[in-house]
C-alpha positions as CSV (number, residue, x, y, z in Angstrom):
1,X,133.8,136.3,86.3
2,X,134.5,132.8,85.1
3,X,131.7,130.7,83.6
4,X,129.9,128.1,85.9
5,X,130.9,124.5,85.4
6,X,127.4,123.3,83.7
7,X,128.0,119.5,84.2
8,X,126.0,117.8,87.0
9,X,128.0,117.0,90.1
10,X,130.1,113.9,90.1
11,X,127.6,110.9,91.0
12,X,124.6,112.5,89.4
13,X,123.2,112.7,86.0
14,X,120.5,114.7,83.8
15,X,117.7,112.0,82.5
16,X,116.7,112.8,79.0
17,X,113.1,112.0,77.3
18,X,114.2,108.2,76.6
19,X,115.6,107.7,80.1
20,X,112.5,109.1,82.1
21,X,110.1,107.3,79.9
22,X,111.8,104.0,80.3
23,X,112.0,104.8,84.2
24,X,108.3,105.5,84.1
25,X,107.5,102.4,82.0
26,X,109.4,100.5,84.7
27,X,108.3,101.8,87.8
28,X,104.9,101.4,86.9
29,X,105.3,97.7,85.9
30,X,107.0,97.4,89.3
31,X,104.5,99.1,91.3
32,X,101.4,97.2,89.8
33,X,103.4,93.8,90.8
34,X,103.9,94.9,94.1
35,X,100.6,96.1,94.6
36,X,99.2,92.6,93.4
37,X,101.5,91.0,96.2
38,X,99.6,93.1,98.8
39,X,102.3,96.0,99.3
40,X,100.8,99.5,99.8
41,X,102.5,103.0,98.9
42,X,104.4,104.9,101.3
43,X,106.5,108.3,101.0
44,X,108.8,109.8,103.5
45,X,110.6,113.1,103.7
46,X,114.0,113.6,101.5
47,X,116.0,114.2,104.8
48,X,115.9,112.8,108.2
49,X,117.3,114.0,111.6
50,X,120.7,113.1,111.7
51,X,120.2,110.8,115.0
52,X,117.3,108.5,113.0
53,X,120.1,107.7,110.4
54,X,123.3,107.2,112.3
55,X,124.3,104.0,113.9
56,X,122.0,101.9,111.7
57,X,124.3,101.2,108.7
58,X,127.8,99.6,109.9
59,X,131.2,101.2,109.7
60,X,131.3,101.7,105.9
61,X,127.8,103.0,105.6
62,X,127.9,105.3,108.2
63,X,130.8,107.3,106.4
64,X,128.5,107.7,103.2
65,X,125.9,109.7,104.9
66,X,125.4,113.0,103.5
67,X,124.7,115.5,106.3
68,X,123.1,118.9,106.1
69,X,124.9,121.5,108.3
70,X,123.1,123.4,110.8
71,X,121.2,126.7,109.5
72,X,120.7,130.0,110.8
73,X,122.2,131.3,114.1
74,X,123.9,127.7,114.2
75,X,125.5,127.7,110.8
76,X,129.2,129.2,112.3
77,X,129.3,125.7,114.2
78,X,129.9,123.6,111.1
79,X,127.8,120.6,112.8
80,X,125.0,118.7,111.2
81,X,121.6,118.0,112.6
82,X,119.7,116.5,109.3
83,X,121.1,114.5,106.5
84,X,119.8,113.2,103.1
85,X,118.2,109.8,103.7
86,X,120.6,106.7,102.7
87,X,117.9,104.3,102.2
88,X,114.1,103.7,102.5
89,X,114.4,101.0,105.3
90,X,115.4,103.1,108.2
91,X,112.9,106.0,107.5
92,X,110.2,102.9,107.1
93,X,111.4,101.8,110.8
94,X,110.8,105.4,112.0
95,X,107.3,105.7,110.4
96,X,106.4,102.2,112.2
97,X,107.7,103.4,115.4
98,X,105.8,106.5,115.5
99,X,102.3,105.8,113.6
100,X,102.7,101.8,114.7
101,X,99.0,101.8,116.2
102,X,97.5,103.5,113.4
103,X,99.1,100.9,110.8
104,X,97.8,97.5,109.9
105,X,99.8,94.6,111.3
106,X,101.4,93.3,109.4
107,X,101.9,96.1,107.5
108,X,103.4,95.7,103.9
109,X,104.5,98.5,102.0
110,X,106.5,99.9,99.2
111,X,108.3,102.9,98.5
112,X,110.4,104.2,95.2
113,X,112.3,107.2,95.9
114,X,115.8,108.9,95.5
115,X,118.4,108.1,98.1
116,X,121.9,109.8,98.7
117,X,125.3,108.2,99.4
118,X,128.6,109.5,99.3
119,X,130.0,106.9,97.4
120,X,132.6,106.7,94.7
121,X,130.8,106.9,91.4
122,X,130.9,103.8,89.0
123,X,129.2,102.2,86.3
124,X,125.7,101.8,87.8
125,X,126.6,103.4,90.8
126,X,125.5,107.1,91.7
127,X,125.8,109.2,94.8
128,X,122.0,110.0,93.9
129,X,119.9,107.2,92.7
130,X,116.4,105.8,93.1
131,X,115.9,103.0,95.3
132,X,112.6,100.6,95.3
133,X,111.7,99.0,98.5
134,X,109.4,96.6,99.9
135,X,108.9,95.6,103.6
136,X,106.6,93.5,105.6
137,X,107.1,94.8,109.4
138,X,105.3,93.0,112.2
139,X,105.7,89.5,111.0
140,X,108.2,87.1,112.5
141,X,107.2,84.3,110.1
142,X,109.4,83.2,107.2
143,X,106.5,83.4,105.2
144,X,106.9,87.3,105.2
145,X,110.5,86.5,104.0
146,X,109.4,84.4,101.0
147,X,106.7,86.8,99.9
148,X,109.4,89.8,99.9
149,X,111.7,87.4,97.6
150,X,108.8,86.3,95.5
151,X,107.4,89.9,94.9
152,X,111.1,90.8,93.9
153,X,111.0,87.9,91.6
154,X,107.8,88.7,89.9
155,X,108.8,92.2,89.8
156,X,111.6,91.6,87.6
157,X,109.8,89.2,85.4
158,X,107.5,91.7,84.9
159,X,109.8,94.3,83.1
160,X,111.4,91.7,81.2
161,X,114.3,90.3,83.6
162,X,113.8,86.3,84.1
163,X,116.5,83.8,84.9
164,X,117.7,85.4,87.9
165,X,119.3,83.6,90.9
166,X,118.2,83.8,94.5
167,X,121.5,84.1,96.8
168,X,120.3,83.2,100.6
169,X,122.4,83.1,103.8
170,X,121.6,84.0,107.4
171,X,123.3,86.2,110.1
172,X,123.5,83.3,112.4
173,X,125.3,81.3,110.1
174,X,127.6,84.0,109.6
175,X,128.0,84.1,113.5
176,X,128.5,80.4,113.5
177,X,131.1,81.0,110.5
178,X,133.2,83.5,112.7
179,X,133.2,81.3,115.8
180,X,134.0,78.0,113.4
181,X,137.2,79.7,112.1
182,X,138.4,80.9,115.7
183,X,137.9,84.7,114.2
184,X,137.6,86.9,117.3
185,X,134.1,88.5,117.7
186,X,135.4,91.7,118.0
187,X,136.6,91.6,114.4
188,X,133.7,89.6,113.2
189,X,131.8,92.5,111.5
190,X,135.0,93.4,110.0
191,X,135.8,89.9,108.7
192,X,132.3,89.4,107.4
193,X,132.6,92.7,105.3
194,X,135.9,91.0,103.5
195,X,134.1,87.8,102.7
196,X,131.1,89.9,101.6
197,X,133.1,91.0,98.5
198,X,134.2,87.1,97.7
199,X,132.3,87.4,94.0
200,X,134.5,90.5,93.3
201,X,138.1,90.1,94.5
202,X,138.1,86.2,94.7
203,X,139.4,84.1,97.3
204,X,143.0,85.3,97.2
205,X,141.7,89.1,97.5
206,X,139.6,87.9,100.8
207,X,142.4,86.4,102.4
208,X,144.5,89.5,101.9
209,X,141.5,91.8,103.2
210,X,141.3,89.5,106.2
211,X,145.0,90.0,107.3
212,X,144.7,93.7,106.5
213,X,141.9,93.8,108.8
214,X,143.7,91.9,111.7
215,X,142.5,88.3,111.4
216,X,145.0,85.6,112.5
217,X,146.9,83.7,109.7
218,X,145.3,80.6,110.6
219,X,141.8,81.4,110.6
220,X,143.0,83.1,107.0
221,X,144.8,80.0,105.6
222,X,141.3,77.9,106.6
223,X,139.0,80.1,105.0
224,X,141.2,80.6,101.8
225,X,141.4,76.7,101.6
226,X,137.4,76.2,102.1
227,X,136.7,79.0,99.7
228,X,139.2,77.5,96.7
229,X,137.7,73.9,97.4
230,X,135.7,72.3,94.9
231,X,132.6,72.7,96.7
232,X,133.2,75.7,99.0
233,X,129.7,76.1,100.1
234,X,129.8,72.4,101.6
235,X,133.1,73.0,103.1
236,X,132.1,76.0,104.8
237,X,128.9,74.2,105.9
238,X,130.7,71.8,107.6
239,X,132.3,73.9,109.8
240,X,129.6,76.1,110.5
241,X,127.5,73.2,112.0
242,X,130.1,72.8,114.6
243,X,128.4,76.1,116.4
244,X,124.9,75.9,117.9
245,X,123.9,79.3,116.6
246,X,125.2,78.4,113.3
247,X,123.2,75.5,113.0
248,X,120.1,77.8,113.6
249,X,121.0,79.8,111.0
250,X,121.3,77.1,108.5
251,X,118.3,75.3,109.3
252,X,116.6,78.7,108.9
253,X,118.1,78.6,105.5
254,X,116.9,75.3,104.8
255,X,113.5,76.3,105.8
256,X,113.2,79.4,103.5
257,X,114.3,77.4,100.7
258,X,111.5,75.2,101.2
259,X,109.1,77.9,101.1
260,X,110.0,79.3,97.6
261,X,107.9,77.2,95.2
262,X,109.5,75.9,92.1
263,X,106.6,77.7,90.3
264,X,108.6,81.0,90.8
265,X,111.1,79.5,88.0
266,X,114.4,80.6,89.6
267,X,117.5,79.0,90.8
268,X,118.0,79.3,94.4
269,X,121.4,78.7,96.0
270,X,122.9,78.8,99.7
271,X,125.7,81.6,99.5
272,X,127.7,80.9,102.9
273,X,129.5,84.1,102.5
274,X,126.7,86.6,101.8
275,X,126.6,88.9,104.7
276,X,124.8,92.2,103.2
277,X,127.0,95.3,104.2
278,X,124.2,97.0,106.5
279,X,124.6,96.2,110.1
280,X,120.9,95.9,111.1
281,X,120.2,92.3,109.4
282,X,119.4,89.7,112.0
283,X,118.2,86.8,110.0
284,X,118.0,85.8,106.7
285,X,119.6,87.7,103.9
286,X,119.6,87.5,100.4
287,X,120.4,88.9,97.0
288,X,119.3,88.4,93.5
289,X,121.4,88.2,90.3
290,X,121.4,88.1,86.6
291,X,123.3,86.9,83.8
292,X,123.4,90.2,82.1
293,X,125.0,92.0,85.1
294,X,128.1,91.2,87.1
295,X,126.5,92.2,90.4
296,X,123.4,91.9,92.4
297,X,120.4,93.5,91.0
298,X,118.0,93.0,94.3
299,X,118.9,92.2,97.9
300,X,117.4,92.5,101.4
301,X,117.1,90.5,104.5
302,X,115.3,90.3,107.9
303,X,115.8,93.2,110.7
304,X,113.8,92.4,113.7
305,X,116.2,94.9,115.8
306,X,116.0,98.1,113.7
307,X,112.2,99.5,114.2
308,X,112.7,98.7,118.1
309,X,115.6,101.3,118.3
310,X,113.1,103.9,117.9
311,X,110.4,102.8,120.3
312,X,110.0,100.5,123.5
313,X,108.7,97.7,121.6
314,X,110.6,95.2,119.2
315,X,109.1,94.9,115.7
316,X,109.9,92.2,113.3
317,X,110.4,92.9,109.8
318,X,112.0,92.0,106.6
319,X,112.2,93.8,103.2
320,X,114.1,94.0,99.8
321,X,115.2,96.3,97.2
322,X,115.6,96.2,93.7
323,X,118.9,97.9,92.3
324,X,117.0,100.0,89.8
325,X,119.9,102.2,88.4
326,X,121.8,98.6,87.5
327,X,118.6,97.1,86.2
328,X,117.9,100.0,84.0
329,X,121.2,100.0,82.6
330,X,120.4,96.3,81.4
331,X,117.1,97.3,80.2
332,X,118.5,100.4,78.2
333,X,121.0,98.0,76.5
334,X,118.3,95.5,75.6
335,X,116.4,98.0,74.1
336,X,119.2,99.7,72.3
337,X,118.6,102.9,74.3
338,X,121.3,105.5,74.2
339,X,121.7,107.7,77.0
340,X,120.6,111.0,76.7
341,X,118.5,110.0,73.7
342,X,115.0,111.3,72.6
343,X,111.8,109.7,73.4
344,X,108.9,108.7,71.3
345,X,107.8,112.1,69.5
346,X,104.0,112.9,69.2
347,X,101.6,110.7,66.8
348,X,101.0,114.3,65.0
349,X,103.1,117.5,64.6
350,X,101.1,120.0,63.7
351,X,102.8,122.8,61.3
352,X,102.0,126.6,61.6
353,X,102.8,128.4,58.4
354,X,101.0,131.6,59.3
355,X,100.9,133.0,62.7
356,X,97.1,134.0,61.9
357,X,96.3,130.2,61.6
358,X,97.8,129.5,64.8
359,X,94.5,129.9,66.9
360,X,92.4,127.6,64.3
361,X,95.3,124.8,64.4
362,X,95.5,124.9,68.4
363,X,91.4,124.4,68.5
364,X,92.2,121.2,65.9
365,X,94.7,120.0,68.0
366,X,92.5,120.3,70.9
367,X,89.9,118.3,69.0
368,X,92.5,115.5,68.0
369,X,93.6,115.2,71.6
370,X,90.2,114.6,72.9
371,X,89.9,111.7,70.4
372,X,93.0,110.2,71.6
373,X,95.5,111.4,69.3
374,X,98.7,112.9,70.5
375,X,99.3,116.2,68.7
376,X,102.1,118.8,69.2
377,X,102.0,122.0,67.8
378,X,104.7,123.7,66.5
379,X,105.9,126.8,68.4
380,X,109.0,127.9,66.8
381,X,109.5,130.2,63.3
382,X,110.4,128.7,59.9
383,X,109.3,127.6,56.3
384,X,107.5,124.4,55.9
385,X,110.8,122.1,55.2
386,X,112.1,123.6,58.7
387,X,109.1,122.3,60.4
388,X,108.8,118.8,58.6
389,X,112.6,118.6,59.6
390,X,111.8,119.1,63.4
391,X,108.7,116.8,63.1
392,X,111.0,113.9,61.8
393,X,113.7,114.9,64.4
394,X,111.1,114.7,67.3
395,X,110.0,111.2,65.8
396,X,106.4,112.2,64.9
397,X,104.4,110.1,62.4
398,X,102.6,112.7,60.9
399,X,102.6,116.3,60.1
400,X,99.4,118.1,60.0
401,X,98.8,120.9,57.6
402,X,95.8,123.4,58.1
403,X,95.9,126.6,55.7
404,X,93.1,128.7,54.3
405,X,92.1,126.1,52.0
406,X,91.6,123.2,54.7
407,X,90.2,125.4,57.1
408,X,87.3,126.9,54.3
409,X,86.7,123.0,53.9
410,X,86.5,122.0,57.5
411,X,89.6,119.4,56.6
412,X,93.2,118.9,57.5
413,X,96.1,117.5,55.4
414,X,98.2,114.5,56.9
415,X,101.5,113.6,55.7
416,X,103.1,110.4,56.7
417,X,106.8,111.4,57.5
418,X,108.2,108.0,56.9
419,X,106.6,107.6,53.4
420,X,105.8,111.0,52.3
421,X,102.3,110.0,51.7
422,X,99.9,112.9,51.8
423,X,96.2,112.8,52.1
424,X,93.5,115.7,52.9
425,X,90.7,114.3,54.9
426,X,87.7,115.7,57.1
427,X,88.6,116.0,61.0
428,X,86.2,113.0,61.6
429,X,87.9,111.2,58.9
430,X,91.2,112.1,59.8
431,X,90.7,110.9,63.5
432,X,89.6,107.1,62.2
433,X,92.6,107.2,59.6
434,X,95.3,108.2,62.3
435,X,93.7,105.6,64.8
436,X,94.0,102.9,62.1
437,X,97.4,103.4,60.9
438,X,98.8,104.1,64.4
439,X,97.3,101.0,65.5
440,X,98.7,98.9,62.4
441,X,102.2,100.3,63.4
442,X,101.8,99.7,67.1
443,X,101.4,103.3,67.6
444,X,101.3,105.4,71.1
445,X,97.3,105.9,70.8
446,X,96.4,102.8,72.3
447,X,96.6,104.3,75.7
448,X,94.9,107.4,74.3
449,X,91.8,106.1,72.6
450,X,89.2,108.1,73.9
451,X,91.3,110.0,76.7
452,X,91.9,106.7,78.3
453,X,95.3,106.2,80.2
454,X,94.6,103.0,81.4
455,X,96.2,101.4,78.2
């Protein structure tokens, strides 16, 4: 029997201690920020009924849904009735449609959870990844749109990513663009998908893709000329103003820009070809970029028609999502973390040189932990040299030795692994000593002192 392939499936990855701890710290900072902005946590199932997800994401998104085949007596049909969630927005829409009368209105929620897309894997792009959403359901005012953008900006600042740029556009302005350039309405969505790739493929690439999608040469030529102009935004906006619906969108962009205060400390620009790929957007759309990555790190928009697809009444809504996987790449690079690296080790690794001493050493560890000191007890086998090498590899600050002599005296011997300094102290003295030394070095005991976990 051939050996199993033990590499993770394409587009997924194993997360090691350093990765997990970075994610945990990042998520905690983001959650705290969202809650300070008035957003409440929500969780939903990992999979949904297939008909809940289909028809919501546009042509390209529809092809990326991971379907789950029917089970039991229906398994032979090869049909699917469930699917892994593609994003967190459609599940939210289902929740609001189902429980709307039980929820506050407006309902401000956030969710950080895994989603799945049958996408082509790449740097910062996975088939299984964590999405981080905030949404306001039940509010038509642009104050809600501004609130979402500001919460995303603050969350990025909280994790050390300042200097972002907010790119704004509006679906009505995009409709005006399609009309102004004479693109048939039937080709509008396809043309916008091509335009949305401008940052990646440039004006020439957009022109080629528009032609491949069936857009007439005169429309392609006009768009290419404006996209290549010294001020592409001004050139495109001048055309969009010729369309009544386009003017509505442009006015809404101006109003939203005015609502984003200078105190937010970000640049806000109108990006006239920003379309966002998902088909459910109805009004303003936005992306946030950062100089450290040639891609957006947050995005979202207004989707006033989505929740109404699940019920009788339309419910206005707006939301945004942080691109956590891309953000975590930036943070890992900034902090010099290597993929698959070890996390911070315990404050103290207690050695066990004689199995007969194990119960006593475990008891010492319990007492030290209750005093807020992180202690790992060595559970393998080997002499002192091997155990000290393990402690060093784990990144422990101190090794603890408790033999018959120390046990009789009620003391412990501590060895600082970086300096080799060794001292024997009573347990009470050891607690004070460790707290002091760990605090001096910016150790990890600050969040453990007295058993506290609020840091």
